[in-house]
C-alpha positions, 0 to 999 in steps of 0.5 A: 443172407438170412433173415433176422426177425427183430422184436415186436415195436422195439424200433432200436433193435434195427437202427440203420433200417430207422436212421434211414426210414427218418432220414427220407421222411425227414429231408425228403418227403416232408419236401415233396408233394407224392402223387402216386406209387411210382412217384414215391417208389422214384423219390424214394430211389433218388434219395438213397442213391443220394444217400448211399453215394454221396455223404461223408461217412464216419467208417470211411475216414469222413469221405464220401464213398465213391471216394477216390485217393488217387485223384487230387481235383485243384482247390481253384477248381469251380464246384458243380451243383447237382439238383437232386429231387428238384432241387430239395437235396443239392450235391455239390463236387470240384469240377475235374 
């Protein structure tokens, strides 16, 4: 691993970090009242877990990172909702 310095005040040079930071602000911290540093770290950690694990990705053919093509789940199964950050974000998946 090596550190790569980006030019000063050039957000496009670090597009992955900027996208995550904008997503955290828009989808998470704008809707949650943060009490202290520990609470902020917990909220961002929960959001990062959701951001990296649940939504579909273009590079994975619109499947989430945890997708297992060997597991076939019938469409008539119930859909379960998992509340993230007290219901600010919801994750849905079929029961196995």
